[in-house]
KOLTIKOL-488903 format. One line per field, with one value per residue: chain; residue number from 1; x, y negated, z of N, C-alpha, C in turn. Coordinates in steps of 0.05 Angstrom, whole numbers, plus 5000, padded with zeros to 4 digits. Layout:
BEGIN
c: c(A ...) .
k: c(NUM ...) .
n.X: c(X ...) .
n.Y: c(Y ...) .
n.Z: c(Z ...) .
ca.X: c(X ...) .
ca.Y: c(Y ...) .
ca.Z: c(Z ...) .
c.X: c(X ...) .
c.Y: c(Y ...) .
c.Z: c(Z ...) .
***
This chain:
BEGIN
c: c(A A A A A A A A A A A A A A A A A A A A A A A A A A A A A A A A A A A A A A A A A A A A A A A A A A A A A A A A A A A A A A A A A A A A A A A A A A A A A A A A A A A A A A A A A A A A A A A A A A A A A A A A A A A A A A A A A A A A A A A A A A A A A A A A A A A A A A A A A A A A A A A A A A A A A A A A A A A A A A A A A A A A A A A A A A A A A A A A A A A A A A A A A A A A A A A A A A A A A A A A A A A A A A A A A A A A A A A A A A A A A A A A A A A A A A A A A A A A A A A A A A A A A A A A A A A A A A A A A A A A A A A A A A A A A A A A A A A A A A A A) .
k: c(1 2 3 4 5 6 7 8 9 10 11 12 13 14 15 16 17 18 19 20 21 22 23 24 25 26 27 28 29 30 31 32 33 34 35 36 37 38 39 40 41 42 43 44 45 46 47 48 49 50 51 52 53 54 55 56 57 58 59 60 61 62 63 64 65 66 67 68 69 70 71 72 73 74 75 76 77 78 79 80 81 82 83 84 85 86 87 88 89 90 91 92 93 94 95 96 97 98 99 100 101 102 103 104 105 106 107 108 109 110 111 112 113 114 115 116 117 118 119 120 121 122 123 124 125 126 127 128 129 130 131 132 133 134 135 136 137 138 139 140 141 142 143 144 145 146 147 148 149 150 151 152 153 154 155 156 157 158 159 160 161 162 163 164 165 166 167 168 169 170 171 172 173 174 175 176 177 178 179 180 181 182 183 184 185 186 187 188 189 190 191 192 193 194 195 196 197 198 199 200 201 202 203 204 205 206 207 208 209 210 211 212 213 214 215 216 217 218 219 220 221 222 223 224 225 226 227 228 229 230 231 232 233 234 235 236 237 238 239 240 241 242 243 244 245 246 247 248 249 250 251 252 253 254 255 256 257 258 259 260 261 262 263 264 265 266 267 268 269 270 271 272 273 274 275 276 277 278 279 280) .
n.X: c(3977 4012 3999 4021 4009 4027 4061 4114 4140 4181 4178 4140 4167 4212 4188 4169 4116 4048 4034 3997 3967 3932 3885 3838 3800 3827 3802 3783 3754 3766 3811 3859 3875 3939 3962 3948 3948 3957 4004 4007 3995 3968 3922 3896 3883 3847 3805 3787 3766 3724 3693 3670 3694 3705 3756 3806 3853 3910 3920 3970 3973 4016 4022 3996 4028 4064 4093 4147 4167 4162 4192 4183 4136 4076 4022 3958 3918 3854 3840 3858 3850 3854 3909 3930 3912 3940 3993 3990 3996 4049 4073 4123 4173 4229 4285 4337 4342 4345 4314 4310 4317 4355 4342 4345 4310 4260 4236 4168 4156 4139 4144 4107 4061 4018 3971 3953 3957 3993 4011 4032 4018 4023 4078 4114 4142 4180 4146 4118 4061 4041 4065 4045 3990 3993 4009 3964 3925 3942 3928 3868 3838 3869 3859 3820 3842 3872 3926 3993 4028 4091 4137 4201 4260 4329 4351 4398 4407 4371 4329 4298 4251 4224 4169 4147 4100 4121 4172 4229 4239 4273 4322 4346 4392 4378 4390 4447 4482 4511 4503 4459 4415 4419 4412 4424 4455 4453 4510 4517 4520 4468 4446 4430 4391 4357 4328 4304 4271 4236 4212 4186 4150 4117 4094 4066 4028 4002 4006 4010 4041 4084 4116 4166 4198 4255 4293 4356 4368 4403 4420 4429 4387 4341 4284 4216 4205 4164 4110 4088 4039 4056 4038 4047 4096 4162 4217 4272 4332 4311 4302 4267 4233 4221 4194 4150 4124 4112 4077 4034 4015 3991 3938 3871 3809 3791 3772 3808 3853 3868 3839 3852 3829 3809 3820 3770 3772 3800 3766 3720 3741 3750 3703 3679 3710 3723 3724 3687 3642 3619 3629 3575) .
n.Y: c(6513 6508 6499 6472 6477 6449 6423 6407 6375 6388 6441 6442 6412 6444 6487 6463 6445 6422 6379 6385 6359 6388 6364 6368 6419 6454 6450 6507 6524 6519 6548 6592 6659 6681 6635 6593 6575 6579 6564 6573 6568 6623 6606 6569 6601 6634 6597 6589 6639 6639 6599 6625 6622 6637 6649 6693 6722 6764 6816 6850 6906 6934 6967 7013 7046 7107 7147 7160 7118 7075 7089 7090 7090 7057 7017 6991 6947 6927 6875 6856 6892 6942 6942 6940 6989 7023 7012 7030 7083 7091 7077 7077 7075 7073 7072 7026 7019 6973 6917 6875 6825 6830 6837 6876 6936 6958 7011 7030 6989 6953 6927 6871 6837 6787 6810 6785 6730 6670 6639 6588 6601 6654 6686 6734 6790 6832 6870 6893 6926 6893 6844 6833 6827 6782 6742 6740 6725 6674 6646 6655 6659 6688 6741 6765 6773 6812 6859 6882 6936 6961 7014 7008 6998 6999 6951 6935 6906 6865 6855 6816 6830 6816 6834 6842 6864 6927 6920 6903 6840 6804 6810 6796 6794 6775 6778 6806 6844 6799 6757 6709 6685 6618 6582 6569 6616 6685 6715 6768 6831 6867 6930 6988 7021 6988 6963 7007 7029 6986 6983 7033 7027 6985 7011 7052 7021 6999 6948 6892 6849 6830 6815 6847 6865 6899 6942 6962 7015 7031 7083 7089 7096 7066 7026 7003 6940 6901 6875 6822 6776 6743 6690 6661 6671 6661 6630 6640 6658 6664 6653 6597 6608 6662 6663 6632 6663 6711 6690 6670 6717 6741 6729 6711 6710 6761 6824 6842 6893 6896 6853 6791 6776 6737 6756 6772 6736 6693 6678 6662 6618 6582 6568 6519 6483 6425 6437 6477 6461 6405 6336 6296) .
n.Z: c(2190 2250 2317 2380 2447 2504 2562 2550 2497 2463 2447 2406 2368 2359 2333 2288 2291 2302 2355 2416 2473 2503 2521 2496 2461 2404 2339 2309 2265 2211 2205 2175 2171 2187 2169 2201 2271 2344 2393 2461 2533 2573 2602 2570 2526 2552 2559 2506 2497 2535 2514 2473 2424 2356 2340 2354 2402 2410 2459 2499 2525 2558 2601 2591 2563 2548 2602 2593 2563 2598 2642 2696 2752 2738 2755 2740 2773 2794 2830 2897 2939 2915 2904 2956 2976 2944 2960 3012 3006 3003 2956 2908 2941 2940 2975 2977 2923 2867 2837 2776 2799 2837 2888 2946 2952 2999 3042 3025 2991 2930 2863 2848 2808 2778 2730 2682 2685 2704 2762 2808 2858 2866 2858 2821 2857 2902 2947 3010 3040 3082 3071 3021 3033 3066 3030 2997 3033 3044 3000 2984 2936 2901 2910 2879 2830 2776 2780 2768 2790 2802 2805 2837 2803 2782 2741 2694 2649 2604 2548 2497 2449 2386 2351 2285 2243 2223 2239 2279 2287 2312 2364 2429 2481 2547 2602 2633 2674 2719 2687 2658 2609 2587 2547 2477 2430 2448 2478 2484 2455 2422 2437 2398 2420 2450 2410 2384 2425 2432 2382 2381 2423 2405 2362 2389 2416 2374 2352 2310 2318 2370 2433 2463 2521 2537 2580 2606 2649 2711 2705 2651 2616 2569 2576 2572 2598 2601 2561 2520 2490 2429 2426 2472 2492 2517 2481 2482 2449 2398 2328 2300 2257 2263 2312 2297 2257 2284 2322 2291 2270 2313 2324 2303 2261 2253 2283 2341 2360 2414 2451 2481 2544 2599 2668 2718 2761 2741 2699 2729 2755 2715 2692 2702 2676 2637 2582 2579 2608 2589 2608 2633) .
ca.X: c(3987 4015 3996 4033 3996 4046 4071 4140 4136 4203 4169 4128 4189 4228 4173 4158 4087 4032 4034 3972 3970 3911 3862 3814 3806 3833 3780 3793 3735 3777 3836 3864 3892 3966 3972 3942 3948 3963 4021 3996 3993 3944 3899 3882 3871 3823 3784 3776 3749 3700 3677 3660 3707 3709 3785 3814 3881 3918 3932 3990 3970 4040 4020 3984 4048 4071 4113 4175 4175 4163 4214 4176 4107 4064 3993 3941 3899 3835 3834 3878 3845 3866 3937 3935 3907 3963 4017 3987 4004 4078 4079 4149 4188 4257 4301 4363 4342 4343 4300 4327 4323 4378 4333 4346 4284 4256 4215 4141 4153 4136 4145 4079 4057 3992 3971 3948 3959 4016 4005 4052 4008 4031 4101 4122 4161 4181 4131 4105 4032 4036 4074 4025 3966 3998 4008 3936 3910 3952 3913 3849 3828 3885 3851 3802 3855 3883 3954 4010 4045 4112 4159 4225 4283 4351 4354 4424 4407 4345 4330 4272 4248 4200 4159 4130 4094 4135 4201 4239 4250 4296 4327 4367 4395 4376 4405 4465 4498 4508 4499 4432 4413 4412 4411 4441 4455 4463 4536 4517 4510 4444 4449 4409 4369 4337 4311 4288 4250 4216 4197 4169 4129 4098 4079 4047 4006 3988 4004 4023 4060 4086 4142 4170 4222 4266 4314 4373 4370 4430 4427 4434 4363 4328 4255 4200 4200 4137 4105 4071 4031 4074 4026 4055 4122 4185 4232 4300 4349 4299 4299 4241 4216 4211 4173 4126 4110 4101 4054 4012 4003 3979 3912 3855 3781 3784 3772 3835 3854 3868 3830 3859 3807 3818 3808 3745 3778 3807 3741 3703 3754 3751 3676 3671 3729 3710 3720 3664 3619 3626 3619 3550) .
ca.Y: c(6495 6518 6479 6479 6464 6452 6396 6401 6371 6399 6466 6437 6402 6467 6504 6447 6449 6399 6379 6378 6358 6405 6349 6377 6443 6451 6461 6531 6532 6520 6563 6614 6678 6683 6609 6575 6588 6563 6575 6560 6585 6640 6593 6557 6623 6641 6578 6595 6663 6631 6582 6642 6613 6661 6653 6712 6725 6791 6823 6870 6922 6951 6986 7038 7061 7133 7145 7162 7091 7057 7097 7086 7089 7030 7018 6967 6946 6906 6864 6859 6915 6965 6941 6947 7017 7037 7009 7046 7110 7090 7077 7066 7068 7082 7055 7019 7013 6944 6907 6856 6801 6835 6840 6904 6946 6969 7031 7021 6965 6956 6902 6864 6812 6784 6824 6769 6702 6661 6617 6583 6612 6683 6692 6763 6795 6859 6866 6916 6920 6870 6820 6827 6816 6755 6724 6737 6710 6646 6634 6676 6662 6707 6768 6776 6776 6838 6860 6904 6947 6977 7027 6992 7011 6981 6944 6922 6890 6860 6845 6808 6839 6805 6853 6832 6887 6951 6912 6886 6818 6792 6819 6781 6800 6751 6783 6828 6842 6774 6736 6703 6666 6591 6566 6577 6644 6704 6725 6797 6847 6883 6959 6998 7034 6968 6959 7031 7031 6965 6992 7055 7017 6971 7032 7065 7002 6993 6919 6881 6829 6831 6809 6870 6864 6925 6940 6986 7023 7038 7110 7087 7097 7040 7029 6978 6925 6891 6864 6798 6766 6722 6664 6647 6682 6643 6632 6648 6650 6672 6633 6585 6621 6687 6656 6622 6684 6728 6676 6669 6745 6751 6717 6709 6714 6789 6838 6850 6919 6889 6825 6779 6766 6731 6773 6760 6714 6670 6670 6648 6592 6565 6563 6491 6467 6407 6449 6495 6445 6377 6316 6284) .
ca.Z: c(2210 2277 2339 2406 2470 2526 2571 2538 2469 2447 2435 2380 2350 2351 2315 2267 2294 2311 2384 2430 2503 2515 2533 2481 2446 2376 2322 2294 2246 2184 2206 2157 2185 2177 2162 2223 2297 2367 2414 2484 2557 2574 2613 2547 2511 2567 2554 2480 2500 2550 2497 2452 2399 2339 2335 2375 2409 2418 2484 2496 2549 2559 2623 2581 2548 2560 2624 2583 2554 2620 2660 2725 2756 2735 2758 2736 2796 2794 2856 2918 2955 2901 2908 2984 2978 2931 2977 3036 2998 3002 2927 2900 2965 2937 2991 2967 2894 2861 2812 2762 2815 2855 2915 2955 2959 3025 3041 3025 2974 2901 2848 2843 2793 2765 2705 2658 2689 2719 2780 2828 2884 2869 2841 2822 2878 2915 2972 3022 3042 3099 3057 3000 3045 3076 3006 2988 3054 3043 2978 2981 2909 2887 2915 2858 2804 2769 2786 2760 2811 2790 2821 2835 2789 2779 2713 2692 2626 2592 2520 2487 2421 2373 2331 2264 2227 2234 2241 2301 2272 2327 2391 2442 2510 2564 2626 2632 2698 2733 2667 2650 2587 2595 2524 2455 2422 2468 2471 2489 2433 2427 2431 2380 2435 2457 2385 2379 2445 2427 2358 2389 2441 2387 2347 2408 2422 2349 2349 2287 2328 2399 2445 2481 2536 2544 2601 2610 2677 2720 2695 2623 2599 2561 2579 2569 2623 2597 2534 2521 2464 2419 2427 2496 2502 2516 2456 2486 2427 2373 2308 2299 2237 2273 2332 2283 2243 2304 2335 2272 2266 2338 2328 2278 2263 2252 2308 2350 2373 2442 2453 2507 2560 2627 2688 2729 2778 2724 2686 2748 2762 2691 2680 2706 2662 2618 2555 2581 2617 2583 2627 2625) .
c.X: c(3989 4014 4010 4020 4014 4055 4097 4138 4158 4196 4157 4149 4206 4214 4162 4128 4074 4030 4006 3978 3949 3888 3836 3820 3811 3811 3792 3775 3745 3804 3836 3883 3919 3979 3968 3942 3956 3983 4014 3996 3967 3919 3883 3868 3846 3800 3772 3758 3723 3682 3664 3670 3712 3738 3795 3844 3886 3925 3954 3991 3992 4038 4007 4003 4054 4093 4142 4185 4177 4185 4208 4146 4098 4034 3980 3919 3880 3828 3855 3874 3856 3896 3945 3932 3931 3988 4015 3995 4035 4087 4106 4166 4217 4276 4329 4364 4339 4327 4318 4334 4346 4369 4332 4318 4283 4235 4186 4136 4149 4139 4117 4077 4028 3993 3970 3953 3984 4008 4028 4044 4016 4053 4108 4144 4159 4168 4122 4075 4027 4044 4054 3999 3969 3997 3980 3920 3918 3937 3891 3838 3844 3874 3834 3816 3863 3914 3967 4028 4065 4130 4184 4248 4305 4356 4379 4426 4379 4347 4302 4272 4222 4193 4142 4125 4107 4165 4206 4253 4273 4297 4350 4368 4394 4385 4423 4485 4491 4501 4469 4433 4405 4411 4430 4438 4466 4490 4538 4505 4486 4449 4425 4386 4349 4317 4293 4265 4228 4199 4177 4145 4108 4082 4058 4023 3991 3985 4021 4043 4060 4114 4147 4198 4230 4288 4330 4375 4398 4439 4431 4410 4353 4298 4241 4196 4172 4134 4086 4062 4050 4064 4032 4082 4144 4203 4258 4316 4337 4297 4271 4222 4205 4190 4148 4110 4097 4076 4031 3999 3988 3952 3897 3825 3774 3786 3800 3833 3853 3863 3838 3834 3817 3806 3786 3751 3785 3782 3724 3715 3753 3724 3667 3691 3714 3706 3695 3638 3626 3614 3594 3550) .
c.Y: c(6510 6495 6490 6463 6470 6425 6388 6399 6383 6426 6463 6428 6425 6484 6489 6448 6423 6401 6371 6378 6374 6390 6356 6402 6436 6464 6483 6539 6535 6535 6586 6634 6680 6656 6588 6590 6568 6578 6559 6579 6601 6627 6580 6578 6633 6623 6582 6619 6655 6613 6598 6632 6638 6667 6670 6714 6753 6792 6844 6887 6943 6973 7012 7055 7088 7130 7145 7135 7071 7064 7095 7087 7061 7034 6991 6967 6922 6897 6872 6884 6941 6965 6950 6977 7033 7035 7025 7076 7112 7091 7064 7057 7077 7064 7051 7014 6982 6939 6886 6832 6805 6838 6870 6913 6958 6991 7018 6997 6972 6928 6895 6838 6811 6796 6806 6740 6695 6636 6613 6595 6640 6688 6722 6768 6824 6855 6893 6908 6896 6844 6813 6815 6788 6735 6719 6721 6680 6631 6654 6680 6683 6736 6781 6781 6806 6836 6884 6911 6966 6989 7010 7009 6991 6976 6927 6904 6888 6847 6839 6814 6829 6824 6838 6855 6912 6946 6897 6863 6803 6805 6803 6788 6775 6753 6807 6826 6815 6751 6733 6681 6639 6571 6576 6607 6662 6714 6756 6812 6864 6912 6969 7010 7014 6965 6983 7034 7010 6973 7014 7046 7002 6990 7046 7047 6995 6963 6910 6860 6830 6822 6830 6867 6892 6921 6966 6991 7030 7066 7112 7087 7068 7044 7002 6965 6914 6882 6840 6789 6744 6694 6649 6655 6661 6650 6646 6640 6659 6648 6623 6600 6648 6683 6648 6646 6703 6716 6676 6696 6755 6740 6714 6712 6744 6801 6847 6877 6916 6859 6814 6767 6759 6752 6758 6736 6689 6659 6653 6620 6572 6557 6534 6472 6449 6418 6466 6480 6416 6357 6302 6254) .
c.Z: c(2237 2296 2364 2427 2494 2536 2558 2508 2451 2434 2408 2359 2341 2330 2290 2267 2303 2341 2394 2460 2518 2527 2519 2465 2416 2359 2304 2270 2217 2183 2185 2170 2171 2170 2185 2250 2319 2385 2439 2509 2557 2585 2590 2530 2525 2561 2526 2481 2514 2533 2474 2424 2382 2332 2360 2378 2418 2447 2479 2522 2552 2580 2615 2566 2563 2582 2614 2572 2576 2640 2690 2728 2754 2738 2753 2758 2794 2822 2877 2934 2942 2904 2937 2988 2967 2949 3003 3031 2995 2973 2923 2923 2963 2952 2979 2937 2890 2836 2800 2779 2833 2883 2923 2963 2987 3024 3041 3007 2945 2889 2839 2828 2784 2738 2681 2661 2706 2736 2799 2855 2888 2848 2844 2842 2887 2943 2984 3027 3059 3086 3035 3011 3055 3053 2997 3008 3053 3020 2970 2953 2893 2888 2894 2832 2800 2772 2772 2782 2799 2810 2816 2823 2786 2749 2712 2667 2614 2565 2511 2457 2410 2350 2310 2245 2239 2237 2267 2288 2286 2355 2403 2472 2526 2593 2622 2656 2713 2713 2661 2629 2597 2571 2502 2448 2444 2460 2474 2465 2441 2419 2416 2396 2445 2433 2381 2399 2440 2403 2365 2405 2424 2372 2364 2413 2397 2343 2325 2294 2358 2407 2466 2494 2544 2564 2602 2641 2684 2710 2666 2605 2592 2562 2574 2596 2623 2568 2537 2493 2455 2424 2454 2507 2498 2492 2461 2461 2400 2354 2306 2279 2246 2294 2318 2271 2263 2317 2316 2268 2290 2344 2301 2283 2265 2280 2316 2364 2404 2444 2480 2520 2588 2646 2702 2746 2762 2709 2704 2754 2739 2681 2684 2692 2642 2590 2555 2588 2612 2604 2616 2632) .
***
């Protein structure tokens, strides 16, 4: 049985899964690997980890990939001070370059996002040191999180690739030039180099299941934009059966090569959650 924990119930209907509103944890004690699993946001996966639940979820540390697959400088930073120090070194200050958002880069800027969590309080963006500090000061709890800092490059096309075993089970372009996916099948053909880069990245990470986003740069190279665990990745135009199988393979009782763990800030913030500290 696959469960879906999300405010939007259509996700469960699409995957022919059991719906949960997240008000209580799902009992994983009778789960069978490869047959049972949960698709849910990372905050809920963090709660299972903090509950010491024996059911584990994969991580996908794409920032550890070789430079030739990333095509740019990428740094993992623990805490806002590490990011600020990196920006003070004029990290990724390619003036005039563009990222996928179409925002023109300025000297001293980099593309910054939270490494493991998604919050409305810190949306991924191109920022310089002063702008980054202002965002953190506006919501101080953000400062203790882990961040990814990327050199800015111009990406002209992006493709989502779902890995199952040693196969790229589905690939679909979701941005190309001015076009962005908004539903239905992608009308843009997938070039073979997207598939090959995704397959190589999955092999480098040693993951049995992953969702790897690849991007074509303005100079023609295809690189890894990022990777995510299937248990929380958006569907885009992937068939339900592919999403289901990838999700089921990304979790289990057995030891995971890369176990998803919340960063310290998220862990501290969730310790008083009712799943962890039941009401008395």
